[in-house]
N, C-alpha and C positions, 0 to 999 in steps of 0.2 A: 366431250364434257368430262367424262370418267377417265380417259386415257390420260396419264401422267399425273393423276391427282392422289392425294392422300384421302382415305375413307376411312372413318371409324364406324364399326357396327356394333352398338350397345346392346348387349343380349345376343352376341354372335354366336354362342353355342347353342342357342335355342332353335326350333324347328325351322321357323322362317330365316333366322340370321345364317344358319348354316347353308341353306339352300340359295339365299341372296349372294353370299360369299363365292359359292361355287359358280353362280351364273356370272357375276363380274368377272371372275377369273378367266371362265371359258371364253366370253365373248368382248372383253375389254382389257386394256393393259394399263392397269392403275400403277402408279408409283410405289404405293404403300396401302396396305388393308389392315387395320388394327382391330383385332378380336378382343372385346372388352366383356368378361363375364365372371362369376362368382365361382364357376366349376371347373376345377383343375381337371379333373379326369377327363371331362369332355374335350377341354382344350387339347389335352395330350393325345386323344384320339384324333381329333380334327387335323393337328400337325402331322400326325402319321400318315392320315389319308391323303392330305394336300403337300407332301414332302417335296413335290416338284416345284412347288411355289414358294419355298422356303426364304428365298431372297425377298418375297414382296410380303409375306404376312409376319405379324407382329402379335404377340399374345399377351394381354393385360389382364391378370387377376384383379378383379376390383368390384366394387358394389356401387350402385347408383346412389346409395345413401351417402357415399363419400366424395364430397364436392372437391377436396383437394386431389384425390387420386384421379377423377374425371379431368381436371385441369392439366394434370401431367399427362394423360393419355391424349388429350386434344391439341397438344403442342405440335405446330406445324399442319394440323388437318384442315383439309378444304371441306369435306363433307361428312356430316352426322346422320346415321341412320339409328333412330332410337326405338328399339324393338324389346326392351326389357320391361317386365312389369309382373306383378302377382296376378295370375289370370284365372285361376280355378275359382269358380263362384262359390262352392261350398267353404272352400278354404278362406276366401276372404270375408265370408259371412261369419266364420268362426273367429277369425283373427282379424277384425277389422282395424285395429291400430295398426297392424303391420302392413296391411293394405295401403293405409295413408301414408305410411313412411316411405314404402317403396314407389307407389303409383303417383303421390302427390308431392311429398317433399323430394323424392328422386327426380321427378320432372322438373322442379324447381332447380335442382342442383345442375342437370344437364343444361337449362336454359341459361343459368348465370355463367357456367363454366364456358359454354359456347360464346356468350358475349364477350367474355373476358380473353378468350383464346382468339377471337376475331375469325372464327370460321366462315365460310360462304354461306352455306345453307344447312339446315336441319330439318329432316323429315321424321316425323313421330307416326308410329303406327297406332291407329285408334281401332275401335270394335262398334259393332251395332249395339252393344250393350250401353254405350254411353247416351244413346238417344233415348230420351224419356225413362231414365234408368229406374228399374225395381229393385236392384241388388247392390251391395257394396262395391263389388268390381265396377259396375257400370258408374256408379257415383264418382268413385275415384277417377276413372277415365274421363268423365265428362270434365271434373276440374282439371285434369291434365291438359285436356284438349283447350280449354279456355285460356290455360297459361301458356301454351304455346302460340295459339293464335294472337293473343294480346301482346305477347312478349316482342311482336313486331312493333309495337308502339313506343318502346323504349331501347330497342336495340340500335336505333339511330340509322341514318342513310347509308353509312359504310359498315354497318353491323350485321349479323346474320339474317337470313330470311328463313323464317319459321312456318312450315305448312304441314298439314295433317293428312293421312291416308287412311281411310275407313272401308273395312271389308268385314264381313261375317267370319265365322270359323272356317279355316282352311280345311277342305274336305278329308284331305289324307294326313292331316297333323294328328299326332299323339293326343289323346284326350278328348278327340271328336268322337261323334257317335259311330261313324263308320268303322275304325278301328276296334271299338268297343263291341259293335255286332260281330264283327269277324272272330273276336277273340272268343266269344260266346260260342259261335258256330265251330270254331276249331276245337273246343271243349266238349263238342257233341250235343250241343243244345238244340232242342227242336222248337222251343219257345223263346220270343225275343220280347223284352219289355219295351212297353210304348207309354210315354209319360202321359200323353193325351192323343186321342186319335184324329183330333183336328190339327195337330201341330205341323208347320211347315217351316222351311228354312231356305236360305240362300245357298246355292252351290258354288263355291269360289276355290279354284285351284291355286296351287302354289306359285304356277306361273303368272296367273292373273295377278296375285298380289305382288309378285316381283315387278312385273312390266308397270303397274301403277305407281310404285316407288319410285322407279326410274324415270317414268313421265313427270311425277313431282319434282324430282331433282332438276330436270331440265327445264320445266316450264313454269315453276312456281315464282311469284313475285312476293309472296308472304300473305299468311293468314287464310289460305285457301283450305277447304276440306276436299280432297279428291275421294270420289266414292264409286267403286267399281260396279259394272254393269254385270249383274249375274243371274242367271236363272234360278227359279224357285223349284223345290220339290216337296213331296209330302212324306213324312217319316214313315208312314204306312207303306207306302210303294218303295222307299229304300229297303224296308225289312223285306218285302217280296222279292226285291231285284237280288238281294244278297242269299236268300233262303226261300226260294219259290213255294215250297210247301210249309212254311213256318206257321206255327200258332203264334197268336200275339196276347199279350196281357196288358192291359191298360193299369200302369202303376200309380199314377197320380202326378200332377205337376209338383217339381221339388221347389224348395224354398228359394226364391230369387229368380224362378226360371219363367220365361214368356212362351205363350203358345205361337206367336208370330215374330219374326225378326223385323225390326224397323231400321232402314239405312238414313232415311230423310224424312224429318216428320214435317206435317203441315206448315208448322211455325216458321220453317226456313224456306218455304217455297218462294216467297218473293225475292231470295238472294240466291236462287239455285238455276244454274244453266246446263242443258243436255249437250254433250258431244257425242262422237259415234261410239266410243269405248267407254265412256265413264259420265258422271255428273259431278258438277263442282259447285260447292257452297261458298260464296264469297263473304268476307266479313263485312262488317258495317261501321268499323272504327274511323274515328276522325282522320287517321293517317292514311286511310285506303282512299285511292283515286280510282273512278270508275274506267279511265283508260288502261288500268291494269287488268280487266278482265280478258282472258284469251279469246282469240279469235277463233270463229267457227262454232260458238256455241249459240244455243237457242234458248231463250228464257222459258222455264216451264209455266204451266198454268198455276193460277193463284190457289188452286185447290189440290196442287200435286201433292203427293207422300209416296215414298217408296218402301213398301211393306211386302214381306214374302207372300203373304196370303193375297195380295191384289196384284202383284207382279204380272206383266204382260207375258213374260218368256216363262216357260215350264220345261222341265225334263221329266220324261216317265220311265217306267220299269226298265225298258230296254236301253234307253239311253243312259241310265244310271249305271246298268250293268256293264255297259261299254266303257264308260269313263273309269270304272273302278279296274276294269281288266287292262287297261292303257296307263294305268298310274302303278306306283311301287308300293301301294298299300299293303297288297297282298304278301309281298316279299317281305316285307318290314314285319308283319304279324308272325309269319311262318318262320 
């Protein structure tokens, strides 16, 4: 499906975008991969690193707020991966209008440009924070998700298929808690700040995220939300895994932060099916047909919800330590 196709990665110089591009270049033979982002310096570094693929890669400087530039970038494109957003909770709280311009208006631009360009499929990355949102980032991503899901209602039978992929924070991404703790440890700190001792999170690796996006590219009919299956962990046990004799200081929950992550709310249970590697939440629009439900799924119970605190799968201190040792997190921090 990817071989011989043209793929546009919006936000292609971000952490997910770069790893996704490396993955498809390593395991597939795309005709063309277009990197679309605002960061000229990151594009330069990425081009230098992937110089052997220079005949395949194209680099577009552009902002998702610029619909005309998106249309130009999408010319002749088969598949679009939308991974661009303002994501820092604190930044979005302080700059709410900017979050709306990028995460909502930018999503509208991607949707409209995709329809006008006649691309085949668009996969948009979402976040656990869009479920019952309590912060500006989550609120804008909820609107973005709705735009892409119901964009299928007016893309037409021959228009693009829009779907969503939802996962929590990528464990080894910059800005996540693990790199932050490691940075403090490398500075010689013996005490790690814990916002709330009860806090839990889902553990999602970059490979899980990439595999789910590819699954959505291959299997989606339009309107689905693909949710990765991930184990949960306690923030206190993460601290002990990184620094066994560490002291912990409860610093208090920050503005817009949740104690637990929610991937699927109870309100979506009646439209959710479980598969071996993921859950899929299906839409309920008039354009949706039940025969579009992917085979092999089992409908979840009516009281189902997918929350890090009540997850069936967990990883403890030793497993967390092993996961970190097998990743590139330490190398990037050091």
